[in-house]
Structures are given as C-alpha cells and as structure tokens.
N, C-alpha and C positions, 0 to 999 in steps of 0.2 A: 766354419762360421765365426770361431774366434778372428778370424788373419781375412775376413772381410771387415770388419766391422772398426775393427784396426786402420787398416787400410781407406775406407767412409772417414773416420778421422781426422787421418793424417792430412786427407785431399780435403775435408774440410778447413784446418789449418793451414796450408799454404792458399786458400781461395781469398782467406779472412787476411793475410798478411797481404799477398797480391792486392785488394783494396785498398790497406791499411799504409803502402807504400804510393801507391796513387794516391788515395787520399792528400800526403802530405807534400808530392810533385805539386799536385792545383793548388794545395795552400800557397805553397810558395813559391809559384810566380807567378799568382795573384795580390802575392807584398811583395815580389820581385820590382813588377808591373807597377804597384802604387809608386814607389820607391824611383823610382826611374821615372814619373810623371813628376816636372817640373812643370807645365806649362799653366799658365794662369787665367782664370775663369773670368770672363763677361763683369761682371761685379770689379775682382780684382785690379781687373786693370782700368773703369773707371775710378775710382777708388785713389788708385795709382796717380791717375792723366789729374784730376780735377785738384792733385797741387801743382801742375804747372799749370795750367790750364788760365787762370787768373791775372796770367803773366804777359799770351800771349798778345801781341799788337802792337801799337805805338805805348811804350813807358817811361816812365822819369828815368834816370839814373838812380833816383830814391830805392824807385819798384827792380828793377837791377841788379840792387847791390842785391834788397835780398832776396830775389831771384838766385843770384851765385850761393847765397847763403844755405838756401834751402837745401840745394842741389848736391854739395857739398857734405849740408848731416844728411842725405839720404843716401849719396853715395861709401859717405862711413860706415851707417847704420845695416845697409845688405852685405850680407856673407856672400852672396854672385855677383863677382867681376861683372859678370855679361848684362847683370841687368844695369848696371853702371850706368847713367844720363854724362853725357862727352859735350863738351864746348867748342861748335866752329866763331872764332868772333872776331877777325880777321883784326883788325887796328889793336885792340883790344887788349892783345895777346904777349907777351914778357916769354922774350925766350928760358931764364932759369926758372921761371915758379909757376907758365903755363898761363890763368887768366890773373890778371895782375889790376883788385882792384880798386889801386888807387890812378886806374885810370877813369875809370867809370867817373863821374863827370856830373852829375846831384841836379845843375840845374840846367843839363840836356835831358834831349831827349831820342829815343834809340827805340829799335827797333827786333821785335820780338819776333822768331820762327822758329816750331816746336817740329821735331822728323820725329815721324814717328815709324816701330821697326814690321816686320811682318807678324808680329802677333796686337800690334795698336794698342803700341804699347810706349810711353813716351820715352825716346833715347837721348834723342841730340838738343838742343840749344844752341841757334845760332844767334845771335847779337852783331846788327850792323847801324 
C-alpha cells in the first residue's frame, strides 16, 4: 500500500512538472510574438503621416526647406532604419551629400508628392 501511494505522489509530481514546463513555453512564445510584432497600429500610422501631410502639393521653397529639416530630424531619432523617409528630388540632389538645401530657391514653388509603403506610412518624398 505504501508503494502505491508513493507512485501516485510521483505521478502527480511529474504531471505538475509537465504543466509548469508547458506554461513556461506558452508564456515565452507569447512574449516572443510581442517582441517580433513591429507593425504600426492605424493610430501610429496616422500620427506619423500627419507630420508630412501639411507639405503635400504645391509648396514654397521655405516650406520645402522646412520639410527637409523635419525629415532629417525624424530619420535621426528613428532607431529602425526601415522606417526612415527617403528623398527622390531630381535637380535638388547633389552627388556628394544627397539633397542640398542650398539648391532650394525660397522664391520658387515646388511640387511635393508623398510616397506610401505597404503599411500606409509615408516612406518617400518627391520634390519637383
């Protein structure tokens, strides 16, 4: 009788150990999914895009320079380089330093077109 009770206690301990191990694995996989989920919510996308929407369309050279400064500041504070906003500028691009604000004439009008990524976030700015 004593052997049977010890066997039941050992079986219960094994079941409890299996339960704790499976619970630990479940918590680990959920935490891993949270860490790997880098997608932006709709509110975050709207907030991000609102920084650039005011520049879309015909803009003065002063506004284009301001847009340039905003993009540079945002790219500098962003830790993920995949979220950086890029420029496609045509004649405003300099071979040595990328875009050159000295080529932006504040008296002229420029057309600013925003490009969107698959997640709905602004990922490029075209200035012509």
